[in-house]
SERO-4910 file (N, C-alpha, C, O; in steps of 0.05 Angstrom, whole numbers):
BEGIN
 pado doro    nc1    nc2    nc3   cac1   cac2   cac3    cc1    cc2    cc3    oc1    oc2    oc3
  Met    A   2480   1881   2300   2464   1862   2316   2469   1834   2306   2467   1829   2282
  Val    A   2475   1815   2324   2478   1787   2317   2450   1774   2316   2433   1781   2333
  His    A   2446   1755   2298   2420   1743   2295   2421   1712   2298   2400   1699   2296
  Ser    A   2444   1701   2302   2446   1672   2304   2468   1664   2324   2486   1680   2331
  Leu    A   2466   1639   2334   2486   1629   2351   2513   1626   2337   2534   1629   2349
  Asp    A   2512   1621   2311   2537   1619   2296   2552   1645   2297   2577   1645   2300
  Glu    A   2538   1667   2294   2551   1694   2295   2563   1699   2322   2585   1709   2325
  Val    A   2548   1692   2343   2558   1696   2371   2584   1680   2375   2603   1690   2385
  Glu    A   2583   1654   2366   2607   1637   2370   2631   1648   2355   2653   1648   2366
  Arg    A   2627   1658   2331   2649   1670   2315   2660   1695   2329   2685   1698   2331
  Asn    A   2642   1712   2339   2651   1736   2353   2666   1730   2379   2687   1742   2384
  Leu    A   2656   1711   2394   2669   1704   2419   2696   1690   2415   2714   1692   2431
  Ala    A   2699   1676   2392   2724   1663   2386   2746   1684   2381   2770   1679   2385
  Arg    A   2738   1708   2371   2757   1729   2366   2761   1748   2390   2779   1765   2390
  Tyr    A   2744   1744   2410   2744   1762   2433   2765   1754   2453   2768   1730   2460
  Ser    A   2780   1773   2463   2799   1768   2485   2788   1779   2511   2791   1803   2517
  Pro    A   2776   1762   2527   2763   1772   2551   2783   1782   2571   2804   1769   2575
  Pro    A   2777   1805   2584   2795   1815   2605   2794   1797   2629   2773   1787   2637
  Gly    A   2817   1792   2641   2818   1777   2666   2822   1795   2689   2842   1810   2690
  Glu    A   2804   1795   2708   2806   1814   2730   2814   1799   2756   2808   1808   2778
  Gly    A   2828   1777   2752   2839   1763   2776   2819   1744   2787   2795   1747   2785
  Ser    A   2829   1723   2800   2812   1703   2813   2816   1701   2843   2804   1684   2856
  Thr    A   2832   1719   2854   2838   1718   2882   2818   1737   2896   2821   1761   2896
  Ala    A   2798   1725   2908   2777   1740   2922   2765   1721   2943   2765   1697   2939
  Pro    A   2755   1732   2965   2743   1714   2985   2720   1697   2974   2716   1674   2982
  Val    A   2706   1707   2954   2684   1692   2942   2688   1691   2912   2692   1712   2899
  Arg    A   2687   1667   2900   2689   1664   2871   2663   1651   2862   2653   1631   2874
  Ala    A   2652   1661   2841   2627   1651   2830   2629   1648   2800   2648   1658   2787
  Ala    A   2609   1635   2789   2608   1631   2760   2579   1631   2751   2561   1621   2765
  Val    A   2574   1643   2727   2547   1645   2717   2546   1636   2688   2567   1635   2674
  Ala    A   2522   1630   2678   2518   1622   2650   2501   1642   2636   2479   1648   2645
  Leu    A   2511   1652   2613   2495   1670   2596   2484   1652   2574   2498   1642   2556
  Cys    A   2457   1647   2576   2444   1628   2558   2429   1642   2537   2414   1661   2542
  Leu    A   2432   1633   2512   2419   1645   2489   2403   1624   2474   2410   1601   2474
  Arg    A   2382   1633   2461   2367   1616   2443   2358   1631   2419   2354   1656   2420
  Glu    A   2355   1618   2396   2346   1630   2372   2315   1631   2372   2302   1610   2376
  Ala    A   2304   1654   2367   2275   1658   2366   2267   1674   2342   2268   1699   2343
  Gly    A   2261   1661   2320   2255   1676   2296   2280   1689   2285   2300   1676   2281
  Thr    A   2278   1715   2281   2301   1730   2271   2318   1743   2292   2338   1756   2287
  Ala    A   2311   1738   2318   2326   1750   2340   2336   1728   2359   2325   1706   2361
  Leu    A   2357   1735   2373   2366   1719   2395   2354   1728   2421   2348   1752   2424
  Glu    A   2349   1710   2439   2339   1717   2466   2358   1708   2487   2371   1687   2484
  Met    A   2360   1723   2508   2378   1718   2531   2362   1712   2556   2342   1725   2561
  Leu    A   2371   1692   2571   2357   1683   2595   2366   1698   2619   2390   1701   2624
  Phe    A   2347   1708   2634   2352   1721   2660   2335   1708   2681   2313   1697   2676
  Ile    A   2344   1709   2706   2328   1700   2729   2324   1723   2748   2340   1742   2749
  Glu    A   2302   1722   2763   2298   1739   2786   2303   1723   2811   2288   1704   2817
  Arg    A   2324   1730   2826   2331   1714   2849   2310   1717   2871   2299   1738   2875
  Ala    A   2306   1695   2885   2287   1696   2907   2298   1713   2930   2323   1717   2932
  Glu    A   2280   1723   2947   2289   1739   2969   2301   1721   2991   2287   1704   3002
  Arg    A   2327   1724   2996   2341   1708   3016   2361   1725   3031   2375   1741   3020
  His    A   2361   1723   3058   2378   1740   3074   2407   1734   3070   2424   1751   3075
  Asp    A   2414   1709   3061   2442   1702   3058   2453   1706   3030   2475   1697   3024
  Asp    A   2437   1718   3013   2445   1722   2985   2449   1752   2980   2430   1768   2982
  Pro    A   2474   1760   2974   2479   1789   2969   2464   1800   2944   2461   1824   2942
  Trp    A   2455   1782   2927   2440   1790   2903   2410   1783   2906   2396   1779   2887
  Ser    A   2401   1781   2931   2373   1774   2937   2354   1792   2922   2355   1817   2924
  Gly    A   2336   1780   2907   2315   1795   2892   2325   1808   2867   2309   1822   2853
  His    A   2350   1805   2860   2361   1819   2836   2356   1803   2811   2352   1778   2812
  Leu    A   2357   1816   2788   2358   1802   2762   2387   1793   2758   2406   1808   2764
  Ala    A   2390   1769   2747   2417   1758   2744   2417   1736   2723   2396   1730   2711
  Phe    A   2440   1725   2717   2443   1701   2702   2443   1678   2722   2450   1681   2745
  Pro    A   2434   1654   2714   2436   1631   2732   2465   1625   2739   2483   1628   2721
  Gly    A   2470   1618   2764   2498   1613   2772   2500   1616   2802   2480   1621   2816
  Gly    A   2524   1614   2812   2529   1617   2841   2558   1612   2848   2575   1612   2830
  Arg    A   2563   1607   2873   2590   1604   2883   2603   1578   2872   2589   1558   2867
  Ile    A   2629   1580   2868   2644   1556   2860   2650   1540   2885   2662   1549   2904
  Asp    A   2642   1514   2884   2646   1496   2907   2672   1482   2904   2683   1479   2882
  Pro    A   2683   1472   2927   2709   1457   2926   2707   1432   2907   2727   1424   2896
  Gly    A   2683   1421   2905   2680   1397   2888   2678   1403   2859   2679   1384   2842
  Asp    A   2675   1428   2851   2674   1435   2822   2702   1433   2810   2721   1441   2822
  Ser    A   2703   1423   2785   2729   1421   2772   2739   1448   2762   2763   1451   2755
  Gly    A   2722   1468   2762   2730   1495   2754   2706   1513   2752   2684   1504   2757
  Pro    A   2711   1539   2745   2688   1557   2742   2667   1549   2723   2643   1551   2729
  Arg    A   2675   1538   2700   2654   1530   2680   2637   1508   2691   2613   1508   2687
  Ala    A   2649   1488   2704   2634   1467   2716   2615   1477   2737   2592   1467   2740
  Ala    A   2623   1497   2752   2606   1509   2772   2582   1523   2759   2559   1520   2769
  Ala    A   2587   1538   2738   2565   1551   2724   2544   1531   2713   2520   1535   2715
  Glu    A   2554   1508   2703   2536   1488   2692   2521   1474   2715   2497   1469   2712
  Arg    A   2534   1468   2737   2520   1456   2760   2499   1474   2771   2476   1465   2775
  Glu    A   2506   1499   2775   2487   1518   2787   2463   1523   2768   2440   1525   2777
  Thr    A   2468   1524   2742   2446   1528   2723   2427   1504   2723   2402   1508   2722
  Leu    A   2438   1480   2725   2421   1456   2726   2404   1457   2752   2380   1450   2752
  Glu    A   2416   1465   2774   2402   1465   2800   2381   1487   2800   2359   1482   2810
  Glu    A   2387   1511   2789   2369   1533   2792   2346   1534   2772   2323   1540   2779
  Val    A   2352   1526   2747   2331   1528   2726   2327   1503   2710   2311   1503   2691
  Gly    A   2341   1481   2717   2337   1455   2704   2349   1453   2676   2342   1434   2661
  Leu    A   2367   1471   2668   2380   1470   2642   2406   1454   2645   2423   1461   2660
  Asp    A   2408   1432   2629   2432   1416   2629   2451   1427   2607   2448   1420   2584
  Leu    A   2469   1443   2615   2487   1456   2596   2509   1438   2586   2523   1446   2567
  Thr    A   2513   1415   2599   2533   1396   2588   2524   1386   2561   2540   1376   2545
  Ala    A   2498   1388   2555   2487   1379   2529   2482   1403   2511   2472   1400   2489
  Ala    A   2488   1428   2520   2483   1452   2504   2507   1459   2487   2528   1446   2490
  Arg    A   2504   1479   2471   2526   1488   2453   2542   1509   2468   2532   1530   2475
  Tyr    A   2567   1503   2473   2585   1522   2487   2594   1542   2466   2605   1535   2445
  Leu    A   2591   1568   2473   2597   1590   2454   2622   1605   2460   2634   1617   2442
  Gly    A   2631   1605   2485   2655   1618   2492   2654   1631   2520   2634   1630   2533
  Ser    A   2676   1643   2528   2679   1655   2554   2679   1686   2552   2689   1697   2533
  Leu    A   2667   1698   2573   2668   1727   2575   2688   1736   2597   2687   1759   2607
  Gly    A   2705   1717   2606   2725   1723   2625   2715   1726   2653   2693   1716   2660
  Thr    A   2729   1740   2670   2721   1745   2698   2716   1774   2703   2727   1792   2690
  His    A   2699   1779   2722   2691   1807   2729   2691   1810   2759   2679   1793   2773
  Arg    A   2704   1830   2769   2704   1835   2798   2682   1854   2805   2679   1875   2793
  Ala    A   2666   1846   2825   2644   1864   2835   2656   1890   2846   2677   1890   2857
  Glu    A   2641   1911   2842   2651   1938   2851   2651   1941   2881   2669   1954   2892
  Arg    A   2630   1931   2894   2627   1937   2923   2624   1912   2940   2616   1914   2963
  Leu    A   2630   1889   2929   2630   1864   2944   2656   1849   2937   2666   1851   2914
  Pro    A   2667   1833   2956   2692   1819   2950   2687   1793   2934   2691   1771   2944
  Val    A   2677   1796   2910   2669   1774   2893   2681   1777   2865   2681   1798   2854
  Val    A   2690   1754   2854   2699   1753   2826   2681   1733   2812   2678   1710   2822
  Val    A   2669   1741   2789   2650   1724   2775   2661   1717   2747   2669   1734   2732
  Ser    A   2661   1691   2741   2667   1682   2714   2641   1677   2699   2621   1668   2710
  Cys    A   2642   1684   2673   2617   1682   2656   2623   1665   2631   2643   1670   2617
  Phe    A   2605   1647   2625   2607   1629   2602   2581   1630   2586   2559   1630   2598
  Ala    A   2583   1630   2560   2560   1633   2542   2553   1606   2529   2570   1591   2522
  Tyr    A   2527   1601   2527   2517   1576   2516   2493   1582   2498   2478   1601   2502
  Gly    A   2489   1564   2478   2466   1565   2462   2448   1541   2469   2458   1518   2470
  Val    A   2422   1545   2473   2404   1523   2480   2382   1521   2460   2377   1540   2445
  Ala    A   2368   1499   2461   2346   1494   2442   2323   1513   2447   2318   1520   2470
  Pro    A   2309   1522   2426   2288   1542   2429   2266   1534   2448   2255   1551   2462
  Gln    A   2259   1508   2448   2236   1499   2464   2244   1488   2491   2229   1473   2504
  Thr    A   2268   1495   2501   2277   1485   2526   2259   1493   2549   2251   1516   2552
  Glu    A   2251   1473   2565   2233   1478   2588   2250   1484   2613   2270   1471   2618
  Leu    A   2242   1504   2628   2256   1512   2652   2241   1500   2677   2217   1499   2677
  Arg    A   2257   1492   2697   2246   1482   2722   2260   1497   2745   2284   1492   2750
  Leu    A   2246   1515   2757   2259   1533   2777   2260   1521   2804   2240   1508   2813
  Asn    A   2282   1524   2819   2283   1515   2846   2277   1538   2865   2269   1559   2857
  His    A   2281   1533   2891   2273   1553   2911   2290   1578   2911   2282   1598   2923
  Glu    A   2313   1578   2898   2330   1601   2897   2321   1622   2875   2331   1644   2874
  Val    A   2302   1614   2859   2294   1630   2836   2264   1637   2837   2248   1618   2839
  Ala    A   2258   1663   2837   2230   1671   2838   2217   1671   2811   2193   1666   2808
  Asp    A   2233   1676   2790   2222   1678   2763   2245   1675   2743   2268   1679   2750
  Ala    A   2239   1668   2718   2258   1666   2696   2245   1675   2671   2221   1669   2667
  Phe    A   2259   1688   2653   2246   1698   2629   2268   1703   2608   2291   1707   2614
  Trp    A   2259   1702   2583   2277   1707   2560   2272   1735   2549   2249   1744   2546
  Val    A   2294   1749   2543   2293   1776   2534   2305   1778   2506   2328   1770   2502
  Pro    A   2291   1788   2486   2303   1791   2459   2326   1811   2460   2324   1831   2474
  Leu    A   2347   1806   2446   2370   1824   2446   2363   1852   2438   2374   1871   2449
  Pro    A   2344   1856   2419   2337   1884   2412   2326   1899   2436   2330   1924   2438
  Asp    A   2313   1886   2455   2303   1899   2479   2326   1909   2496   2324   1931   2508
  Leu    A   2348   1894   2498   2371   1902   2513   2384   1927   2501   2396   1943   2516
  Leu    A   2380   1931   2475   2393   1953   2461   2374   1977   2457   2382   1997   2445
  Asp    A   2350   1975   2468   2330   1997   2465   2338   2020   2483   2337   2016   2508
  Pro    A   2345   2043   2473   2354   2065   2490   2333   2074   2511   2341   2083   2532
  Ser    A   2308   2071   2505   2287   2080   2523   2287   2063   2549   2275   2071   2569
  Arg    A   2299   2040   2549   2300   2022   2572   2324   2028   2590   2326   2017   2612
  His    A   2342   2045   2582   2367   2050   2596   2365   2075   2613   2355   2096   2603
  Ala    A   2376   2074   2637   2377   2097   2654   2400   2094   2674   2409   2072   2679
  Val    A   2409   2116   2686   2427   2115   2709   2410   2118   2734   2395   2138   2737
  Val    A   2411   2098   2751   2393   2097   2774   2408   2101   2800   2430   2091   2803
  Ala    A   2396   2117   2818   2408   2122   2844   2401   2099   2863   2379   2089   2863
  Phe    A   2420   2093   2881   2415   2073   2902   2432   2078   2925   2452   2094   2924
  Arg    A   2426   2066   2948   2441   2071   2973   2456   2046   2981   2446   2023   2980
  Phe    A   2482   2049   2987   2499   2027   2996   2518   2038   3017   2532   2058   3013
  Gly    A   2520   2023   3039   2539   2031   3060   2535   2059   3071   2554   2073   3078
  Gly    A   2509   2068   3072   2503   2094   3082   2508   2117   3063   2505   2140   3070
  Ala    A   2515   2111   3038   2521   2132   3018   2504   2127   2993   2495   2105   2988
  Asp    A   2499   2149   2978   2484   2147   2953   2503   2143   2930   2524   2156   2928
  Trp    A   2496   2124   2912   2512   2118   2889   2493   2119   2865   2469   2119   2867
  Ser    A   2505   2119   2841   2489   2117   2817   2501   2095   2799   2525   2090   2800
  His    A   2484   2082   2784   2493   2059   2768   2476   2056   2744   2451   2060   2745
  Pro    A   2487   2050   2720   2470   2046   2696   2453   2021   2700   2462   2001   2712
  Ala    A   2429   2022   2689   2411   1999   2692   2393   1997   2667   2391   2016   2651
  Ile    A   2380   1974   2664   2362   1969   2642   2335   1961   2653   2333   1943   2670
  Arg    A   2313   1974   2644   2286   1966   2652   2276   1944   2633   2266   1949   2612
  Leu    A   2280   1919   2642   2271   1896   2626   2242   1889   2631   2229   1878   2613
  Leu    A   2232   1895   2655   2205   1887   2662   2188   1911   2667   2196   1934   2662
  Gly    A   2163   1907   2677   2145   1928   2681   2150   1945   2705   2170   1940   2720
  Ser    A   2133   1965   2709   2136   1983   2732   2135   1967   2758   2119   1949   2762
  Gly    A   2153   1975   2777   2154   1962   2803   2170   1937   2803   2173   1925   2825
  Arg    A   2180   1928   2780   2196   1903   2779   2226   1910   2781   2233   1933   2776
  Pro    A   2243   1891   2789   2272   1897   2791   2284   1906   2765   2274   1899   2743
  Leu    A   2305   1922   2767   2320   1931   2744   2344   1912   2740   2354   1900   2759
  Leu    A   2355   1912   2716   2380   1898   2711   2402   1917   2715   2404   1938   2702
  Trp    A   2420   1912   2735   2442   1930   2741   2464   1914   2754   2463   1889   2756
  Gly    A   2484   1928   2764   2506   1915   2778   2523   1897   2760   2527   1903   2737
  Ile    A   2532   1875   2772   2551   1858   2758   2539   1845   2733   2553   1840   2714
  Thr    A   2513   1838   2734   2500   1826   2711   2498   1846   2688   2502   1839   2665
  Tyr    A   2493   1871   2694   2493   1892   2674   2521   1893   2661   2523   1895   2636
  Arg    A   2542   1893   2677   2569   1894   2666   2575   1870   2648   2589   1873   2628
  Leu    A   2565   1847   2655   2570   1824   2638   2554   1826   2612   2564   1818   2591
  Val    A   2530   1836   2613   2514   1841   2589   2529   1861   2572   2531   1858   2547
  Glu    A   2539   1882   2584   2554   1903   2570   2578   1890   2556   2584   1897   2533
  Arg    A   2592   1873   2570   2616   1860   2558   2608   1842   2535   2621   1841   2514
  Phe    A   2586   1827   2538   2577   1810   2516   2570   1826   2492   2578   1820   2469
  Cys    A   2555   1848   2495   2547   1865   2473   2571   1877   2459   2571   1878   2434
  Glu    A   2590   1885   2474   2615   1895   2461   2629   1873   2445   2639   1878   2423
  Ala    A   2629   1849   2456   2643   1827   2443   2631   1819   2416   2644   1811   2398
  Val    A   2604   1823   2414   2590   1815   2390   2585   1839   2371   2571   1836   2351
  Gly    A   2597   1862   2378   2595   1885   2361   2569   1900   2362   2562   1914   2343
  Ala    A   2555   1899   2385   2530   1914   2388   2530   1927   2416   2516   1918   2434
  Pro    A   2545   1948   2419   2548   1961   2446   2521   1971   2457   2504   1979   2442
  Leu    A   2519   1970   2483   2495   1981   2496   2494   2011   2492   2515   2025   2491
  Pro    A   2470   2023   2490   2467   2052   2487   2474   2066   2514   2473   2053   2535
  Ala    A   2480   2091   2512   2486   2107   2536   2461   2109   2553   2439   2111   2542
  Ala    A   2464   2109   2579   2442   2111   2597   2432   2140   2600   2448   2158   2596
  Ala    A   2407   2143   2607   2395   2170   2610   2405   2183   2635   2416   2170   2653
  Asp    A   2400   2209   2637   2408   2225   2660   2394   2214   2685   2370   2208   2684
  Pro    A   2409   2212   2708   2397   2200   2732   2378   2217   2748   2367   2208   2768
  Ala    A   2374   2242   2740   2360   2262   2756   2332   2252   2764   2323   2257   2787
  Ser    A   2318   2238   2746   2291   2230   2752   2288   2200   2759   2266   2190   2760
  Ser    A   2311   2187   2763   2311   2158   2768   2307   2153   2798   2321   2166   2814
  Pro    A   2290   2134   2806   2286   2128   2834   2308   2112   2846   2325   2101   2832
  Leu    A   2309   2110   2872   2328   2093   2886   2322   2064   2878   2299   2055   2878
  Ala    A   2343   2048   2873   2340   2021   2864   2343   2001   2887   2335   1978   2884
  Gly    A   2353   2010   2909   2358   1991   2931   2387   1993   2940   2401   2012   2934
  Ser    A   2396   1972   2954   2423   1972   2965   2438   1948   2954   2426   1929   2944
  Arg    A   2465   1949   2957   2481   1928   2947   2506   1925   2964   2522   1908   2959
***
């Protein structure tokens, strides 16, 4: 388990992120934000607002969004979107490294992810695209009791996907592409996610 931003930066400097290509109809970029809180690091997640034009509507995610033509690159897009969505100016934050690109499994989207360290007392200001934002201690992400394989429906078929219960009953689960990016981060810093539980008793999570 890593306990400081220094450790994260050293691990990411040695990490060779896989590149899954950038040729896709939709390219997006997100920011994985960390802060030091006592003896543990905390990771920032948002709950996206319900929007008909957002394929991740209502999902837990990292702040971020589509890369615009005016962005100088994926990292600039992640920083712009984070400032717009939660009021964090990452141009003044500590850049920790890249987690490469990840292709969504069932959507024509490629997402780039960049890690940052921010001040412990940073205030968040949410815009209309974000319903909620919260910090999660890394030990919670690694708690086996929070992990399960969850069934969901997509395209008229049933699928299963590993997920993490970060919030209380009836709240969204962390799954999909954000889960995969968390998984990649944990592997990069030497703290792999635990195996998910059997899906037999897991409820439907929704569609994607």
